C-alpha atoms as one frame of an Amber mdcrd trajectory, in Angstrom:
protein
  16.130  17.196   4.593  19.844  17.649   3.895  21.577  19.839   1.363  20.795
  20.112  -2.315  24.011  18.211  -2.992  22.991  15.349  -0.758  19.564  15.277
  -2.386  21.118  15.136  -5.842  23.516  12.394  -4.767  20.660  10.422  -3.266
  18.613  10.953  -6.417  21.443   9.755  -8.615  22.010   6.626  -6.563  18.309
   5.778  -6.506  17.870   6.254 -10.205  20.477   3.515 -10.480  18.528   1.478
  -7.937  15.382   1.959  -9.996  17.159   0.726 -13.107  18.373  -2.314 -11.176
  14.890  -2.946  -9.799  13.413  -2.955 -13.290  16.187  -5.260 -14.456  15.288
  -7.557 -11.582  11.703  -7.598 -12.863  12.932  -8.538 -16.327  15.640 -11.032
 -15.269  15.523 -14.598 -16.507  13.395 -17.178 -14.754  16.416 -19.385 -14.113
  18.414 -16.679 -12.348  15.490 -15.621 -10.221  14.668 -19.209  -9.316  18.247
 -19.716  -8.157  18.207 -16.538  -6.051  14.848 -17.205  -4.489  15.611 -20.840
  -3.899  18.336 -19.591  -1.552  15.821 -17.288   0.086  13.430 -20.155   0.881
  10.656 -18.557  -1.143   6.981 -19.449  -0.851   7.099 -22.275   1.639   3.528
 -23.208   2.344   2.105 -24.294   5.659   0.702 -27.833   5.693  -2.133 -26.747
   7.924  -5.646 -26.676   6.495  -7.353 -23.798   8.269 -11.022 -22.926   8.267
 -12.138 -20.043   6.054 -13.566 -17.022   7.866 -16.476 -16.170   5.578 -16.936
 -12.504   6.412 -13.294 -11.659   5.731 -13.323 -13.760   2.575 -16.391 -11.877
   1.312 -14.848  -8.519   2.212 -11.602  -9.415   0.429 -13.434 -10.173  -2.809
 -15.195  -6.833  -2.553 -12.040  -4.869  -1.680 -10.167  -6.282  -4.662 -12.822
  -4.993  -7.043 -11.708  -1.412  -6.429  -8.201  -2.387  -7.529  -9.233  -4.515
 -10.503 -10.293  -1.505 -12.600 -11.985  -3.762 -15.144 -15.158  -5.827 -15.546
 -17.255  -3.066 -14.001 -20.345  -2.201 -16.041 -20.231   1.533 -15.453 -16.524
   1.901 -16.209 -14.772   1.985 -19.561 -11.415   2.850 -21.126  -9.936   6.211
 -20.205  -6.597   7.962 -20.466  -5.615   5.894 -23.501  -3.537   8.789 -24.841
  -1.608   9.357 -21.616   2.090   9.833 -22.371   1.628  10.083 -26.115   3.319
  13.498 -26.404   6.558  11.894 -25.173   6.041   8.704 -27.188   5.231   6.789
 -24.017   2.383   4.432 -23.237   1.107   5.547 -19.848  -2.422   4.342 -20.499
  -2.279   1.885 -17.604  -1.803   2.814 -13.961  -4.504   4.097 -11.642  -6.075
   7.343 -10.549  -5.088   7.720  -6.927  -8.476   8.445  -5.373 -11.673  10.106
  -6.556  -9.899  12.370  -9.043  -8.441  11.679 -12.485  -4.718  12.256 -11.890
  -2.086   9.543 -12.022   0.259  10.323  -9.150   3.303   8.065  -9.346   4.223
   8.291  -5.663   1.057   6.864  -4.074   0.605   4.550  -7.059   3.998   2.972
  -6.398   3.145   2.658  -2.691  -0.088   0.905  -3.651   1.964  -1.578  -5.692
   4.470  -2.173  -2.883   1.795  -2.851  -0.278  -0.196  -5.055  -2.657   2.990
  -7.018  -3.381   3.642  -7.454   0.335   0.075  -8.673   0.825   0.472 -11.253
  -1.945   3.859 -12.402  -0.672   2.652 -12.919   2.880  -0.869 -14.180   2.195
  -1.004 -15.260  -1.429  -1.849 -18.813  -0.386  -4.933 -17.456   1.387  -5.921
 -15.506  -1.719  -5.423 -18.617  -3.825  -7.887 -20.557  -1.688 -10.539 -18.011
  -2.637  -9.457 -17.861  -6.286  -8.533 -14.187  -5.784  -4.767 -14.482  -6.219
  -4.889 -14.019  -9.978  -7.066 -10.934  -9.557  -4.580  -9.422  -7.112  -1.666
 -10.238  -9.419  -3.473  -8.760 -12.430  -4.085  -5.537 -10.508  -0.440  -5.383
  -9.485   0.748  -5.985 -13.036  -1.514  -3.202 -14.327   0.354  -0.773 -12.069
   3.869  -2.125 -12.628   3.383  -2.036 -16.412   2.760   1.672 -15.976   5.775
   2.128 -13.687   8.083   0.394 -16.158   6.896   2.639 -18.989   7.246   5.734
 -16.810  11.013   5.147 -16.614  12.087   5.375 -20.271  15.760   6.193 -19.665
  18.353   5.986 -16.912  17.899   9.519 -15.605  14.195  10.133 -16.194  11.136
   9.036 -14.238   7.673  10.355 -15.076   5.795  10.835 -11.808   2.498  12.466
 -12.768  -0.026  12.491 -15.582  -2.553  15.334 -15.580  -2.827  18.781 -14.047
  -4.337  18.759 -10.542  -5.347  22.403 -10.751  -7.326  21.742 -13.929  -8.658
  18.422 -12.694 -10.032  19.890  -9.482 -12.019  22.391 -11.522 -13.747  19.537
 -13.326 -16.187  16.869 -12.248 -16.607  14.437 -15.098 -16.430  10.778 -15.938
 -12.884   9.694 -16.842 -14.181   8.029 -20.010 -15.188  11.397 -21.515 -12.484
  13.783 -20.247 -10.951  15.967 -22.942  -8.601  18.205 -20.926  -4.871  18.170
 -21.635  -2.934  15.751 -19.463   0.614  17.106 -19.128   3.434  14.940 -17.825
   5.771  15.724 -14.945   9.143  14.053 -14.607  11.989  13.957 -12.115  15.548
  13.881 -13.416  19.058  14.985 -12.497  18.076  18.645 -12.679  14.812  18.198
 -10.767  15.523  15.324  -8.375  12.965  13.207  -6.551  14.680  10.601  -4.404
  11.486   9.786  -2.525   9.380   8.868  -5.542  12.321   7.121  -7.262  12.985
   5.029  -4.170   9.308   4.157  -3.715   9.155   3.106  -7.371  12.232   0.946
  -6.806  10.529  -0.621  -3.781   7.453  -1.324  -5.882   9.445  -2.987  -8.633
  11.579  -5.004  -6.209   8.604  -6.293  -4.229   6.647  -7.008  -7.414   9.595
  -8.992  -8.793   9.097 -11.399  -5.884   5.427 -11.759  -6.762   6.065 -12.463
 -10.436   9.052 -14.760 -10.111   6.933 -17.690 -11.333   5.159 -15.654 -14.040
   7.882 -13.937 -15.956   6.367 -14.208 -19.428   1.964  20.473  -5.022  -0.009
  17.051  -4.535   1.334  14.156  -2.561   4.333  16.166  -1.449   6.614  13.870
   0.488   7.755  14.981   3.929  11.168  13.440   3.257  12.889  10.790   1.191
  14.836   8.896   3.844  12.040   6.457   4.618  11.599   5.582   0.943  15.343
   4.921   0.584  15.277   2.432   3.454  11.967   0.924   2.275  13.342   0.427
  -1.236  16.638  -1.021  -0.019  14.805  -3.447   2.282  12.671  -4.713  -0.595
  15.646  -4.868  -2.954  17.538  -6.973  -0.426  14.629  -9.395  -0.246  14.377
  -9.462  -4.034  18.076  -9.807  -4.938  19.910 -11.046  -1.830  22.493  -8.391
  -2.699  24.262  -7.600   0.561  24.864  -3.988  -0.485  21.171  -3.271   0.160
  21.374  -4.872   3.597  24.461  -2.789   4.289  22.591   0.337   3.240  19.714
  -0.142   5.687  21.993  -1.199   8.543  25.093   0.962   8.066  25.245   3.515
   5.266  21.675   4.810   5.449  20.798   4.025   9.050  20.727   7.718   9.979
  17.292   7.744   8.343  16.039   4.914  10.587  15.066   6.926  13.694  15.364
   3.826  15.868  13.193   3.962  18.944  10.764   6.464  17.412   7.356   5.135
  16.415   5.571   6.335  13.283   2.394   5.530  11.339   2.600   3.612   8.069
   1.001   5.590   5.235   1.760   6.681   1.681   4.095   9.388   2.992   5.918
   7.499   5.768   7.215   3.959   5.323   9.451   3.678   8.401   7.067   1.511
  10.416   6.631  -0.782   7.423  10.398  -0.962   6.932  10.943  -1.874  10.579
   8.432  -4.709  10.447   9.741  -5.938   7.085  13.338  -5.990   8.350  12.177
  -7.780  11.491  11.611 -10.801   9.279  15.393 -10.959   8.713  15.910 -10.894
  12.470  13.153 -13.459  13.099  14.187 -15.967  10.461  17.898 -15.298  10.123
  20.138 -14.878   7.116  23.664 -16.100   6.470  24.471 -12.726   4.880  24.205
 -10.813   8.169  27.422  -9.511   9.721  27.878  -8.501  13.365  27.379  -4.764
  12.824  24.393  -5.446  10.609  22.916  -7.810  13.177  22.977  -5.086  15.832
  21.188  -2.680  13.489  18.585  -5.312  12.583  17.873  -5.819  16.260  17.281
  -2.075  16.572  14.832  -2.214  13.659  13.040  -5.084  15.382  12.963  -3.261
  18.731  11.408  -0.253  17.023   8.887  -2.529  15.301   8.025  -3.947  18.716
   7.441  -0.413  19.993   5.116   0.232  17.041   3.101  -2.880  17.854   3.032
  -2.167  21.611   1.683   1.303  20.895  -1.364   0.093  18.979  -2.362  -2.622
  21.465  -5.242  -1.127  23.460  -4.258  -2.543  26.868  -0.548  -1.850  26.619
   0.978   0.632  29.064   2.409   2.432  26.031  -0.901   2.362  24.121  -1.491
   5.372  21.917  -4.301   7.751  22.760  -4.936   8.151  19.044  -8.095   6.059
  18.956 -11.848   6.563  19.118 -14.094   5.403  21.943 -15.185   2.659  19.572
 -11.586   1.404  19.480 -10.476   2.563  16.009  -6.934   3.872  15.596  -7.541
   7.518  14.682  -4.541   9.629  13.711  -5.838  12.321  11.376  -9.238  13.649
  10.402  -8.236  13.267   6.755  -8.440   9.681   5.482  -8.135   8.195   8.943
  -8.645   4.601   7.814  -5.302   4.501   6.018  -3.656   4.588   9.457  -6.139
   2.245  11.119  -5.911  -0.464   8.483  -2.141  -0.107   8.068  -1.616  -0.441
  11.828  -3.741  -3.584  11.833  -1.858  -5.013   8.837   1.535  -4.470  10.477
   0.297  -5.997  13.715  -1.061  -9.036  11.875   2.151  -9.569   9.915   4.249
  -9.200  13.067   2.072 -11.686  14.976   2.471 -14.144  12.118   6.255 -13.712
  12.185   6.096 -14.564  15.882   4.052 -17.708  15.236   6.178 -18.849  12.315
   9.371 -18.402  14.348   7.837 -19.933  17.517   8.256 -16.649  19.393   5.879
 -17.011  22.313   5.387 -13.428  23.456   6.056  -9.737  22.916   7.153  -7.703
  25.924   5.521  -4.275  26.227   6.626  -2.328  29.305   5.787  -4.922  31.935
   3.168  -6.885  29.991   3.517  -9.935  27.776   1.367 -10.340  24.663   0.936
 -13.566  22.752   0.639 -13.602  18.961  -3.137 -14.111  19.261  -3.417 -10.983
  21.425  -1.819  -8.992  18.615  -3.961 -10.725  15.993  -7.059  -9.829  18.007
  -6.159  -6.158  17.702  -6.073  -6.540  13.910  -9.436  -8.310  14.032 -10.915
  -5.503  16.131  -9.797  -2.884  13.605 -11.105  -4.707  10.540 -14.388  -5.560
  12.273 -14.849  -1.865  13.002 -14.263  -1.100   9.319 -16.792  -3.745   8.273
 -19.584  -2.442  10.488 -18.936  -3.250  14.147 -18.880   0.426  15.082 -21.212
   2.994  16.681 -22.610   3.950  13.249 -23.265   0.294  12.337 -21.820   1.249
   8.956 -19.428  -0.631   6.723 -16.756   1.693   5.390 -15.995  -0.836   2.650
 -18.379   0.063  -0.149 -20.463  -2.909  -1.233 -19.964  -4.882   1.969 -23.045
  -5.412   4.092 -26.308  -3.516   3.725 -25.245  -0.137   5.147 -22.281   1.538
   3.480 -21.559   5.052   2.081 -23.824   6.030  -0.805 -22.152   9.359  -1.638
 -18.568   8.297  -2.307 -16.398  11.196  -3.507 -15.534   9.592  -6.836 -16.100
  11.103 -10.263 -16.872   7.909 -12.129 -19.242   6.583  -9.474 -21.158   9.841
  -9.116 -22.053  10.481 -12.776 -24.549   8.335 -14.735 -22.967   6.460 -17.602
 -25.327   8.055 -20.128 -24.711  11.632 -18.915 -23.174  13.970 -21.493 -20.970
  16.258 -19.431 -17.933  18.370 -20.061 -15.353  19.510 -17.555 -17.592  21.754
 -15.452 -21.092  20.451 -16.215 -20.446  17.441 -14.043 -20.439  19.479 -10.840
 -24.200  19.106 -10.780 -23.520  15.467  -9.922 -20.924  16.333  -7.299 -23.434
  18.610  -5.591 -26.458  16.393  -6.147 -28.363  15.192  -3.082 -29.030  11.858
  -4.802 -26.880   8.811  -4.027 -24.251   7.785  -6.545 -25.823   6.061  -9.563
 -22.827   3.704  -9.705 -21.574   1.752  -6.703 -17.795   1.983  -6.275 -17.635
  -1.594  -5.064 -14.532  -2.308  -2.989 -13.731   1.324  -2.247 -12.491   1.960
   1.288 -13.531   5.497   2.177 -11.712   7.895   4.492 -13.612   6.899   7.619
 -15.234   8.413  10.720 -14.615  11.442  12.896 -12.905  11.068  16.251 -16.323
  10.769  17.903 -17.089   7.726  15.700 -19.597   9.625  13.537 -19.648   9.847
   9.762 -21.273  12.290   7.341 -22.096  10.621   4.044 -21.695  13.517   1.612
 -19.817  13.743  -1.669 -18.416  17.117  -0.637 -17.102  15.661   2.615 -13.847
  14.681   0.935 -11.905  13.800   4.057 -14.431  11.110   4.978 -15.939   9.831
   1.719 -13.034   9.812  -0.753 -11.510   6.351  -1.380  -7.892   5.691  -2.333
  -6.106   2.809  -3.993  -3.500   2.615  -1.242  -6.244   2.210   1.362  -7.559
  -0.713  -0.654  -4.107  -2.290  -1.052  -3.535  -2.355   2.703  -7.056  -3.668
   3.340  -6.475  -6.470   0.844  -3.371  -7.465   2.807  -5.199  -7.337   6.117
  -8.201  -9.336   4.931  -5.975 -11.874   3.180  -4.192 -12.531   6.455  -7.463
 -13.004   8.308  -9.501 -15.087   5.891  -8.393 -18.311   7.544  -8.066 -19.370
  11.143  -4.389 -20.108  10.508  -1.920 -17.360  11.271   1.021 -18.871   9.421
   2.082 -16.990   6.258   4.463 -17.927   3.466   8.118 -17.388   4.032   9.865
 -15.540   1.229  13.132 -15.103   3.140
């Protein structure tokens, strides 16, 4: 996308953004309180809604996959990560069932988890899960801060995927070399730098009161807009608003719907910027206001497309009603679509917007919320397989999750290759990867529970982050979120 010069220029500007984002994280409590006081941060609804038990239970389970600690069959691993460059990269998360730390999806996990906390942290607090979610977020952002040791360097990977994929072993006993990969001015990476900036900006909002040849991106434009949108919310700096509405709007693809996932953040950006349109901001100029309306119109098109009875409804769904975009890790699209719909419906309620117009039909906020409920209920077992795709929820969930740590007994003495006997074993996993959200079903609503069926049984942290947001929004009968703008 664009020339090498434009890529380098974008990289240079977003390294600066990343530095600023980290400075935002480390800024004084007083300055942040002043900024966020202007943004009307964390206003709580006075309503006292009823807890929806099944979503509350599922949220507690989903968060366990992101907590990384207090699990009997897991222990310390990767404690030497980064040591050869005098860095402490021992924190962070392995992206899925492997043992690589990929900075790009890890940063996306942090951004989505931050968004979930910002919108629905009061719901999490009711269940005493807010601190767990914040701890998980901090574990990732600690890593991201350490991965950016100087102004023009960002470490984006720990470990060698080619070596890792030849091994099947518990992370606690791995002995293979774990080389580091960085992006810099000679080897730019605007997409991962921008996503990291988005993660740090969104996380700064969460922590304002607590200041004490894998994953190849299809383009960096969406991350630049995503990062700028979060940085505007975090700093109130109008230059970021100007970037998304004027300087960088050629990346926006207004009127074109996309699917929110680790590689494409446009739909998320459109919904996030809709909040500025819904709730207003004194910073907005006329030209910027027009652009924000276009973001909101595109967000509306995204929502109209996922509603099953809309005249513009997507055909990308199973007979059971699940949004189904790709045979590989389909649930990332299903859950993300539901999360965006839920957030948008809550923006409508909070702003007293009565209906959404979709090509001749009007939909109330509850109609949109019901779509989100339908998707999450499918995930939790209301599907033709009668299977919960959230491991540990219900009595029927995947037993052969494609996950190294879960598949190998804790007392097994394996090296790099010996562990494949556990990958290929016909026995269920000896350890339950509680809270893991697996890839999901085929288009015909069927599911093959096999460790070697990677596209269906491998869990990811970014799946879990989106599910946490979705469940947090649904755990009460109230649809009113915080307002952090």
